[in-house]
N, C-alpha and C positions, 0 to 999 in steps of 0.2 A: 653199479657193479665193473666199470671199466676201472675206475681209479682204484678201487679195492684190489682188483688184478694186478693191477700195476704198481701198486706199495707191497705187495708182496712180493713182485718181479724185484723189487729194490731192495728185497732185504729186512723191510719194516713190518712192524706186527699193529696191522689194523685192527682195530673194536669197534664193532658196530652196535649203534643201539635202534632198536625201531619196537616195532609190535609184532604181534605174535607171528601175520601173516609175513610181514617182511622178513623178520629172522628165518623163518622156513625158508625163503625164496637165497639167502646167502648160505643159510647151512646146506640146500640143497646142492650147489655152486660150488662150495670152499671145505663144507665140513669142518672139521675143529681146527683147519689153521687159522679161522677168524674166531675169537670169544664173540658172546652175544650177550647184550646188555637189554633188559626191558625199557623202553620208553613208547609211552602211548602217543597219539597223533593228535592234532587241533580236533580231529572227528567233526568236522565240519557237514552239516547236511542242508539236502538242497529239498524243497516243497513239492511236494507232488504238485500244486498249482502253479507254474512257471508265472502270471501275473502276479503273485506275491512272495516269490523266491529272492528278491532284493530285498524287499520287507524282513523278510527272514532271517537273510546274510547278516542284516545290522544287528539284527537283537542277539546275535551270536558274538559282535564283537568282544562284549565285556569276558565271556566266559574265554575267547582265547584269547586275551590280553592276561588273566591270570594263567593262564597255562603256558605262556610265555615266560611271566615271572617264575613258575615252579620249576622248569626245565632250566632255567638259569642257575635257580640254587640247587637242583640236582646237579647239574654238571660239577660244582665245586667240589660236591663228596666224591664223584669221580676222578676227578683230574686228580684228588690227592690219593683215593683210593688205589687207582689205578696206574699211576705215575703216566698220566696223558700227556706226551712233548707237544701234540699239535692237534687242531678240530678241522671238520670239515661239514658245515652245518649244510644241509640238503632244504633250503627252505625252513632252517629251525630258527627262530628271530632271538629265542631266549640263548642261543649256544655257544656265546660270545664272553671271554675271559679277561681280564685283567692284566695278568701274567703269560699265559698262552696263548702262540702264536692261531689265531681262528679266520677263517674264510667260509664265506658262504655262499651257497651257489645256488643260484636261480636262471628263470630267462624269463622272466617278467618283470621288466624295470618299470617299463609305463603300465599302467594299471586302469584298468577297464570294470568301474564300479557297476555299471548299465544303470549308471541314476544320472548322468550328466554331464560336463566339464567341471561345475563346480565341485562337486563330490568327487571325481575324480580326481581334480589338485587336492582336495584336504587328505583323502586317504594317501595319495603319492607322496605328501611332506611326512605323514607319520610311517610311512614305508622306508624313506628313505633315512630317516633319522636311526632306525633299527638297522638298518643297513651301513652304516657309518659308525656303527659300535664294532665292525670286524675289521681286519688287517685289509682284507682283500675283499672283493667280489668279485667271483666269477661266474661270467655268463655263460650259459651253455648254449651258446652259436656261434654263428662265422659273423663278423662285421660287415659292413656294407650292401652290394647288391645279391649277394646269393643267400641273404637271411632268412632262416626256415621262421623262425618267430617274428618277423616283420618287425611292426613298429612296438610289439611288447617288450623286443630286447634290444629297442634302438629309438629311446626317448630325445628329446631335444637336450636334454642337460644327463648328460650321465654323474652320478658319483664318482669320486675323485678317484678312489680306488677299484676303479672296473679293469676289467681283463675278460676278453672275449679268450674261451678254452676250446673253442671248436664243439661239434656235435658227440653226444654220447652215446653211445647203445652195446647190450652186451653181443650183441650180431655182429660187430663190424669187428673185422679180422685187420685193423691198424691204415685199411684203405677205402674208398667206395667205389667197388666193383662189384655193382648188384649179381646176384644172380638168380634168375628164373627158373625153379626146377619144376615148377607146374606143370602136370600131363595128362590132367582130366579136368572137368567142369567140378573140383570141389570150392564148397564153400568155406571159409572159417568165421564160424559167429564167435567173436572173442569179447567177454563182458567184463566191465570192470568199475570200478567208482563207488559212491558213497550210496546208499542207502537211504531213502526208499526207492532210488532213480532206478537201480541196477536190478532190482526185482520186478519193476515196471516193464521195463524194456525186454529182460528177460521172457517176461509172459509172452509179448507183442511179439517177438521173433520167433518163439519158441513155435506158435500157432502157424506163422507164415512159412518158415523153415520145413513146415510137415509139407508142404505141399510143393515144395520147391523139388525139380526133377533131376538137379543133379545129386552127389554126393555132399553131405552138408556135417563139418565138424564141430559141434557144440558146447565150447567150455563157457560154464557159468560164471567163472573169476572168484568163487566162494568156495571153501573148504564147509561152510555151513548148510549149501544146496541141497535141496533132500533130491534124490533120484529120481527123475520120471517114471511112472507105472508102466507107462506104455511107448515106448519108444521106437520108430516105424524105422525098417530097417534100412534105411537110408541115411539114416542119422547117428553118428558117433559121438556119445554123448560126455562131458567130463566136467569135474566139479571143479578144476582147476587142472590149466600145462603149466608148466615151467620149463626153463633150462633148456639143453636141446633138444625134448619132445616140443618146445613150444617152439624154437627156431624150426625144425622139421615141417611141423602143419602147418606155420606160416608160409614157407617157400614153396610149400607144395600145392596151396590151394591158388586157386585163381583169382577170388577176390578173398579180402577180409572185411568183414561188416566188424566192427567196432565202434568206440567214444574218438574224441578228437582230442585227447590229451598230449601233452608235448611228448612226456617220455613214448606212447607209441608211435607218433610221428616220426619222432627220430628213429625207430625201429624198423618201421617200415620205408625208410629213406635208405638206411644200412644195407635193404634186401631187395631196392628197387621193386616194392611190391604195389601195386594199386588197393585201392579201400573205397568202400562206402564208410563215410563219416555221419557218425549218428551225434550231436551233441547233447550233452547233458544238460536239462531246460536250467533256466537261471544259472549257470555258469558263464559268466560272458568271456572269459578266457577261452574257452573250448568254442564257442561261439564265434569267435571273431577268426580261432585258427579254422576251421572249418569252412568258414567263408572264405578265406583268404585261399587255401588247398583248391576248394570249388574253382573259385577264378581264375587258378593257376591252370587248370585243366591238370590240376595234379590228382586229385581223389573225387569224387561224388560226394556231396554232403544235403542230408535229406534228415528234418527235423523229426522228433521222436514220433509229437504227436502227428497223424495220420500217416505214419509210416507206411509206406509199399515197399516190400520186399522186390517181388518182379520188376516195378519198374525204376527200382534203384537198378540194380544189377542191370537192367538193359541201356540206362542212363552212363554207367560206369565202362560201357564196351567202347565208349568214345573218347575215354583219358588217353591222354600219353605219358602221363605219371612223373617222375622225376627227369629230369634229363640239365639241371644247372648246378650239382651241389660239386663245389670243388672236389679233388680227387683227395686232398690232405685233411679234409674236415672232420673226417673222425681220429686223428692219429694228434691234434693239435695239442687237445690236453696233458700230455707227454712231458712236453719241452717246459708247460707250465707248472705242472706237478715236480718234476726234477727240481727246476728250481726254487719253489716253494720248502721241498723236501730239504732240500743243502741249508736251508736256513735254521732247520730245527734244531 
């Protein structure tokens, strides 16, 4: 979102490709200023049984590789039909081009497969082969000791075309000046991520939120979610929150209960908000980020299996939150983007 806004400010025309939910978010923010193209994701699913999740991910690799080939072929037509002059791929490995400058944006250079160092090495070599097909690799993090992604963004060996572009959040105004406007004991439950885990966590949190003593804003994170038949007076239910409404809800909440996805962590950092993180079972990246945030005293982390909202809220009261993010972290991308745009 920050990249799209900056590209518009510079007088260029960004064309956004994504699935229906992603298109809806961009459309709500920019209206008709940004043309939209349909492009389905890799649609990775996570097993309801954590112990077999990694095996399930391995079985999905052939389908993901087919999708990468298909999106690469799709891109050739899009570049021709829409006269595309540059490509920014957000973790989309098939969106490279032989003649049009293309960069890939990620935060995960070091791969954690969850199956040991040998498997990590094999997957990482394949990962790097794809990254090297792009002109640049933009890492959404800061280099050095103030890194948010930790080892994920700082492997021993970097791809030769790597550039750190700082942190990205739709809630940052160019610098990191957190403003906590929470005034009441409000809990924001912010669900997201792949099925069936999103729905499973929703059921757990809904039951426990019903017994919470303060106010609860409960956002399902899916337009397909059915409105509960009986909503307690202290709970405000939403199928989905987006844009300024989401930002207002996050700033007003005392705590946010959410997944430990990296985009969410950057949004939390942008407004200096503490959270209770529940990593998606079997998603090793989220599990690592959750542990890292917990060990640093930034957010409290508790697994989905056996989650206890009351215990988590109590433990989160002892957090100190963010205190070491450079003031320029959320503005660094502008210089990198400006340099790239000047070459098109």
